[in-house]
C-alpha positions, 0 to 999 in steps of 0.5 A: 500500500503506498503512503498516499492511499494509507493517509486517505485510509486513516483520514476516513477512519478518523472521519467516520469515527468521529461521525459515529461519536458525534452521533452517539452523543446526539442520541444521548443528549436526546434521551436525557432531554426526553427524561427531563421532559417526563419529569416536567410532565409528571411534576405538572401532573403531580401539582394539578392532582395536589390542587384538585385534592385541596378542592376536594378538601374544601368541599368536604369541609363545607359538606360537613359543616352543612350536615352538623350544623342545625336545619336553620343555618344549612338552609342559610349556608345553602342560600349563601352558597347559591348566591356565590 
């Protein structure tokens, strides 16, 4: 094999290796990006669930108050809730 042919072969091998390494690095970065997106989506879902739970707790408090109050206060509370 002549020197120029060997030099071309070496340059070609280095080029192919660098392209392969770059693709591998890009895939790794994309995988991390997807993990980050999934984490953010789960956090948003968790926050929504907490907010919904707080709303449900507030509704239960109102229902407990209505269930344990005398009839007159219950009627007043119902009217008050209708006005809102």
